[in-house]
C-alpha positions in Angstrom: 138.9 100.6 93.6 137.8 100.4 97.2 141.4 100.4 98.6 142.1 103.8 96.9 139.6 105.3 99.2 140.2 103.4 102.3 143.8 102.2 102.7 146.9 103.2 100.8 150.1 101.2 101.5 153.2 102.9 102.9 151.5 106.2 103.5 154.6 107.5 105.3 156.3 107.8 101.8 153.5 109.6 100.2 152.8 113.3 99.6 149.6 114.8 100.9 147.4 117.4 99.1 144.6 119.1 101.0 141.7 121.2 99.6 139.8 122.7 102.4 137.0 123.6 102.0 135.4 122.6 98.7 133.5 125.7 97.3 130.3 126.3 95.4 128.5 123.4 97.0 126.1 123.3 100.0 128.0 122.6 103.2 131.6 122.2 104.2 134.0 119.5 103.0 137.6 118.9 102.2 139.6 116.7 99.8 142.8 114.9 100.6 145.0 113.2 98.1 148.0 111.0 98.7 150.6 110.8 95.8 153.6 108.6 95.4 157.0 109.8 94.1 155.7 109.6 90.5 152.6 111.7 91.4 150.3 108.8 90.9 147.2 109.1 93.2 147.2 106.3 95.7 144.4 107.5 97.8 141.5 110.1 97.4 139.1 111.0 100.1 136.3 113.5 100.3 135.9 114.4 104.0 132.7 115.8 105.5 133.9 117.8 108.4 130.6 119.0 110.0 128.5 117.0 112.4 124.8 117.8 112.5 123.2 115.1 114.6 119.6 115.4 113.3 118.9 111.7 113.8 119.7 112.1 117.5 118.1 115.4 118.4 114.7 114.8 116.8 114.4 111.9 119.3 112.1 112.9 122.1 109.9 115.1 119.9 106.3 114.3 119.0 106.0 112.9 115.5 103.7 115.6 114.2 106.5 118.1 114.5 108.8 116.2 112.1 107.7 117.6 108.7 108.4 121.1 109.9 111.4 120.2 112.1 113.4 118.3 109.5 113.1 121.1 106.9 115.8 122.9 109.0 118.3 120.3 107.6 118.5 122.5 104.5 117.6 125.8 103.0 117.9 124.5 99.4 115.9 121.3 99.6 113.6 121.7 102.6 110.6 120.5 100.7 112.2 117.2 100.0 112.7 116.6 103.8 109.3 118.0 104.5 107.6 115.5 102.2 109.7 112.5 103.1 108.9 113.1 106.8 105.2 113.6 105.9 105.1 110.3 104.1 106.6 108.6 107.1 104.1 110.1 109.6 101.2 109.2 107.2 102.1 105.6 108.1 102.2 106.4 111.8 98.5 107.4 111.6 97.8 104.3 109.5 97.6 105.9 106.1 99.4 104.3 103.1 100.1 106.4 100.0 97.2 104.8 98.0 94.8 105.9 100.8 95.9 109.5 100.9 93.2 111.9 99.6 93.7 112.4 95.9 93.9 116.2 96.2 96.6 115.8 98.9 98.7 113.6 96.6 98.5 116.0 93.7 99.2 119.0 95.9 102.3 117.3 97.4 103.4 116.4 93.9 103.0 120.0 92.8 105.0 121.2 95.8 107.7 118.7 95.0 107.9 119.6 91.3 108.4 123.2 92.3 111.1 122.2 94.7 113.0 120.1 92.1 112.7 122.8 89.4 114.0 125.6 91.6 116.9 123.5 93.0 118.0 122.1 89.6 117.9 125.7 88.2 119.9 127.0 91.2 122.6 124.3 90.9 123.0 124.4 87.2 122.9 128.1 86.5 124.2 129.6 89.7 126.9 127.0 90.7 127.9 124.9 87.7 127.2 126.9 84.5 130.3 129.1 85.0 132.5 126.0 84.7 130.6 124.8 81.6 130.3 128.2 79.8 133.8 129.6 80.6 135.8 126.4 80.9 137.1 124.6 84.0 140.4 126.6 83.9 138.9 130.0 83.4 140.0 132.9 85.7 138.4 132.9 89.1 136.4 136.1 88.3 134.4 134.2 85.8 133.1 131.5 88.2 129.9 133.1 89.4 126.3 133.7 88.2 127.3 137.4 88.0 129.8 136.7 85.3 127.2 134.5 83.5 124.7 137.4 83.6 127.4 139.8 82.2 128.6 137.6 79.4 125.5 135.5 78.7 122.7 137.7 79.9 119.9 135.7 78.3 121.1 132.4 79.8 121.8 133.9 83.2 118.4 135.6 83.3 116.5 132.5 82.3 118.3 130.6 85.1 117.3 133.2 87.7 113.7 133.3 86.5 113.4 129.5 86.3 114.5 129.3 90.0 112.1 132.1 90.9 109.2 130.3 89.3 109.9 127.1 91.2 110.0 129.1 94.5 106.7 130.7 93.6 105.1 127.3 93.2 106.4 126.4 96.7 105.1 129.7 98.1 101.6 129.2 96.7 101.3 125.7 98.1 103.1 126.0 101.4 102.9 129.7 102.2 106.7 130.5 102.1 109.5 130.0 99.6 111.7 128.4 102.3 110.5 126.4 105.3 106.8 126.7 104.7 104.1 124.2 105.8 101.8 122.1 103.7 101.9 118.4 104.4 100.4 117.0 107.6 99.7 113.5 108.7 97.2 112.0 106.3 96.9 115.0 104.0 97.6 118.7 103.3 96.6 121.7 105.4 95.0 123.7 102.5 94.2 123.5 98.8 95.4 125.8 96.1 93.1 128.8 95.6 91.8 129.6 92.1 93.8 132.9 92.3 97.0 131.1 93.2 96.4 128.6 90.4 95.8 131.3 87.8 98.8 133.3 89.0 101.1 130.2 88.4 99.5 129.4 85.0 100.3 132.9 83.7 104.0 132.1 83.1 104.1 128.3 82.8 104.4 128.1 79.0 107.3 130.5 79.1 108.9 128.3 81.9 108.5 125.2 79.7 110.2 127.0 76.8 113.1 128.1 78.9 113.4 124.6 80.4 113.6 123.1 76.9 116.2 125.7 76.0 118.3 124.8 79.0 118.4 121.1 77.9 119.5 122.2 74.4 122.2 124.3 76.0 123.7 121.6 78.2 123.4 119.0 75.4 125.3 121.3 73.1 128.0 122.0 75.7 128.4 118.3 76.5 128.5 117.0 72.9 130.8 119.8 71.8 133.4 118.6 74.2 133.5 114.9 73.5 135.3 112.7 74.5 136.5 115.0 77.3 133.1 115.3 79.0 132.5 111.6 78.7 135.8 110.8 80.4 136.1 113.5 83.0 135.7 111.8 86.4 133.6 109.1 84.8 133.0 105.8 86.7 130.9 102.7 86.0 128.5 102.1 88.9 125.2 100.7 90.1 122.3 103.1 90.0 119.3 103.3 92.4 116.1 105.3 92.1 112.3 105.1 92.3 110.1 104.2 89.3 106.3 104.0 88.8 104.7 100.5 88.5 105.0 100.7 84.7 108.7 101.8 84.8 108.1 105.6 84.3 110.3 108.2 85.9 108.9 108.9 89.4 109.9 111.7 91.8 107.2 111.4 94.5 106.2 107.8 95.2 107.1 104.4 93.6 109.1 101.3 94.0 112.9 101.1 94.2 114.8 99.9 91.1 118.6 99.1 90.9 120.5 98.6 87.7 124.1 97.7 87.3 126.7 99.4 85.1 125.7 97.2 82.1 122.0 98.2 82.5 120.9 94.9 83.9 118.1 95.2 86.5 119.2 93.8 89.8 116.1 94.8 91.9 112.8 96.2 90.7 109.8 97.7 92.4 111.0 97.0 95.9 108.8 98.3 98.7 110.9 101.1 100.1 109.6 100.4 103.6 111.9 97.3 103.5 115.0 99.3 102.5 116.8 98.0 105.5 116.8 94.5 104.0 118.7 95.7 101.0 120.8 98.7 102.0 123.4 98.9 104.8 125.6 101.9 105.8 129.3 101.7 106.6 131.0 104.2 109.0 134.6 105.3 108.5 136.8 107.2 110.8 137.8 110.0 108.5 134.4 111.5 107.6 131.0 112.2 109.2 129.2 111.0 106.1 128.4 107.3 105.8 128.9 104.9 102.9 125.7 103.0 101.9 125.9 99.8 99.9 123.6 97.1 98.6 123.9 94.3 101.1 123.7 91.5 98.5 126.7 92.8 96.6 128.8 93.7 99.6 130.9 96.8 100.5 133.3 96.7 97.5 130.8 96.1 94.7 127.5 97.2 96.2 127.9 101.0 96.2 125.7 102.9 93.9 124.8 106.4 92.6 121.5 108.2 92.9 120.1 111.5 91.5 119.2 112.7 88.0 121.8 110.5 86.2 120.5 107.4 88.1 116.8 108.2 87.6 117.1 108.9 83.9 119.3 105.9 83.4 116.9 103.6 85.3 113.5 104.6 84.1 111.8 103.1 81.0 110.2 106.4 79.9 109.2 109.9 81.1 105.5 110.6 81.1 105.7 114.1 79.8 106.3 114.4 76.0 109.1 117.0 75.6 111.2 115.5 78.4 110.6 112.0 77.0 112.0 113.1 73.7 115.1 114.4 75.4 115.5 111.3 77.5 115.5 109.1 74.3 118.3 111.2 72.9 120.2 111.2 76.2 120.0 107.4 76.5 121.2 107.0 72.9 124.4 108.7 74.0 125.1 105.6 76.2 125.7 103.4 73.2 124.8 99.8 73.0 124.2 99.2 76.7 122.0 102.3 76.9 123.6 103.5 80.2 125.3 106.9 80.4 128.1 106.8 83.0 129.7 110.3 82.4 129.8 112.1 85.7 129.3 115.4 83.8 126.1 114.0 82.3 124.5 114.6 85.7 124.0 118.1 84.4 122.3 116.9 81.2 120.0 114.5 83.1 119.3 117.3 85.7 117.9 119.6 83.1 115.8 116.9 81.5 114.2 116.5 85.0 113.8 120.3 85.2 111.9 120.2 81.9 109.8 117.2 83.2 108.9 119.2 86.3 107.8 122.2 84.3 105.6 120.1 82.1 104.2 118.3 85.1 103.4 121.6 86.9 101.3 122.7 84.0 99.4 119.5 84.0 98.7 119.7 87.7 97.7 123.3 87.6 95.0 122.4 85.0 93.8 119.6 87.3 90.7 120.7 89.3 91.7 118.3 92.2 94.4 120.8 93.4 91.6 123.2 94.2 89.7 120.8 96.4 89.8 120.6 100.2 89.6 117.1 101.7 89.9 116.1 105.3 93.1 114.2 106.2 92.8 110.4 106.1 93.2 108.3 109.2 93.7 104.6 109.9 95.0 102.2 112.5 97.7 103.6 114.7 101.3 102.4 114.0 104.6 102.8 115.7 107.0 102.8 112.7 107.0 104.8 109.4 109.3 105.0 106.4 109.0 107.9 104.0 111.0 107.9 100.7 111.1 110.5 98.0 113.3 111.3 95.1 114.8 114.5 96.3 116.7 116.8 93.9 119.9 115.1 94.6 118.6 111.5 94.7 116.7 109.0 96.8 116.0 110.3 100.3 115.0 108.0 103.2 113.3 109.1 106.5 112.6 106.3 108.9 111.0 106.9 112.4 109.9 104.8 115.3 107.6 106.2 118.0 106.3 105.0 121.4 102.8 104.8 122.8 103.0 108.5 123.6 103.7 109.5 120.0 107.3 110.5 120.9 110.1 109.7 118.4 112.4 107.0 119.9 114.6 106.3 116.9 115.3 108.0 113.5 117.4 107.1 110.5 118.0 109.3 107.6 119.9 108.3 104.4 120.3 111.6 102.6 120.9 111.6 98.8 124.4 112.9 99.0 125.3 110.1 101.4 124.5 107.5 98.7 126.7 109.4 96.2 129.6 109.5 98.8 131.6 106.6 97.2 131.0 107.9 93.7 132.2 111.4 94.6 135.3 110.0 96.2 136.2 107.8 93.1 135.5 110.6 90.7 137.8 112.9 92.6 140.5 110.2 92.5 140.2 109.9 88.8 140.3 113.6 88.1 143.3 114.1 90.4 145.2 111.3 88.7 144.6 112.9 85.4 145.2 116.6 86.2 147.5 116.8 89.2 150.6 118.6 88.0 153.3 117.4 90.4 154.9 119.8 92.9 153.8 122.9 90.9 150.3 123.5 92.1 148.1 125.6 90.0 144.7 127.2 90.8 142.9 125.4 87.9 143.7 122.2 89.7 141.5 123.3 92.5 138.6 123.9 90.2 139.1 120.6 88.2 138.7 118.6 91.4 135.7 120.7 92.5 134.0 120.4 89.1 133.9 116.6 89.6 132.3 117.1 93.0 129.8 119.8 91.9 128.5 117.5 89.1 126.8 115.5 91.9 125.1 118.7 93.3 126.2 117.6 96.8 124.5 119.0 99.9 127.4 118.1 102.2 125.7 119.0 105.5 122.2 119.8 104.2 122.9 123.4 105.0 123.5 126.5 102.9 126.4 128.9 102.8 127.0 132.2 101.0 128.1 131.5 97.5 131.7 132.8 96.8 132.4 133.6 100.5 134.2 130.4 101.3 138.1 130.7 101.6 140.1 127.7 100.3 143.6 126.4 100.9 145.6 123.9 98.8 148.7 122.5 100.4 151.3 120.1 99.1 153.4 118.4 101.8 156.2 115.9 101.2 156.8 112.6 103.0 158.8 114.4 105.7 155.9 116.6 106.5 157.6 119.6 104.9 155.4 122.2 103.1 156.4 122.3 99.5 153.7 124.6 98.1 150.6 126.4 99.3 147.8 128.3 97.5 145.2 130.3 99.4 141.9 131.5 97.8 140.6 134.4 99.9 136.9 135.2 100.3 137.4 138.0 97.8 138.3 135.4 95.1 141.9 136.5 95.1 144.5 133.7 94.7 147.7 134.0 96.6 150.8 131.7 96.6 152.0 132.0 100.2 155.0 129.6 100.2 
């Protein structure tokens, strides 16, 4: 499996297919495939072609700027970076999670649930639902939220309103829907007001109903297309994510758990501050994105997947009742070993988490602690901090070292999509091997490969781009370097064969 991604033999005799860039994801990437004379895929690579350099340019900044500064990594999941950084700088002022004021912990969780809810709604309804509702090979005009709103107005409107509600939760807690402030070292900068709390409570029951309906929708779509959906880009992998001490699903703070493809627990309740003892990152020359792996298992066998599929697979239960009922049904889909490996099941697990967030938001809004103001906690000064959170796309690591002047001297970030890098590459290879149609390139081929990538909800550079405005080219070149066929998708959505 590993060599398909890294080294293909006799590459001078292989044909090269390029998709550049991948569309309907956050960030820029491209896919290259190498095929032999029988059109069998010998190599598949997802390249990340942007270089951001956040780990380097936050060096030299005072640590208290980090929760605001690192939000600029992304316009879709800024809250995740904000909270991971906040958890790291808590440690720099000597505050461990259990010593954080209870009101601050609950407000941070409320903020995070709003973030996960809005981001899951955005990805499923705006970016992925066109594929699932119209089919992977539907005409290009159908592949947008506008088409969903036209043909499935109730579904499209619910998706838009679910996302809007999550953004309103973020706005009430942090002051802005995008790039607000909230978490500071040792606490939060303000409580929720009674008026803000009551405003959010007004629609929460409707939001829970819509979230439950979205799970029913994705479950119906998935189970109506068996075994196709179970086989499309599916791989058997290790899974990593956080759980609570009793094994419950956890998105804000917990210990790290890893299960293998058979569902056997390899590591459990690991202190994430010691992640460096268990996870290493490999660098390869053809992409700016790294390849993390579990050190004990090695590069070839130690790669893993994170995100909704990993979290729902790994946890023992979900501590909100409606989401737990859906989790039980989801896990039953995995058969005897109780592990679901279908790459397209990321969407199913994603909406179970969305439902859990909606239920959790209601619980927190009815908790009087979110209305309390408590002074930030302080402790003994430290020079290193690690903050880990379950971001929308998976486990997110922020690790900082500072000097005696409180200036950042070293930073390491393992972004969720990085951990899914190997999985996305292998899923692309499998889909390409199944659907590549020889020398006659078709536009649906473009989308089939992208569907596999989109299932992971990748944030390829932790940056946003205008949906539907990314041109795309697909080229087929023979072993002599001669162009055999070329398709161009213009930013208008028009497909043109130019060779």
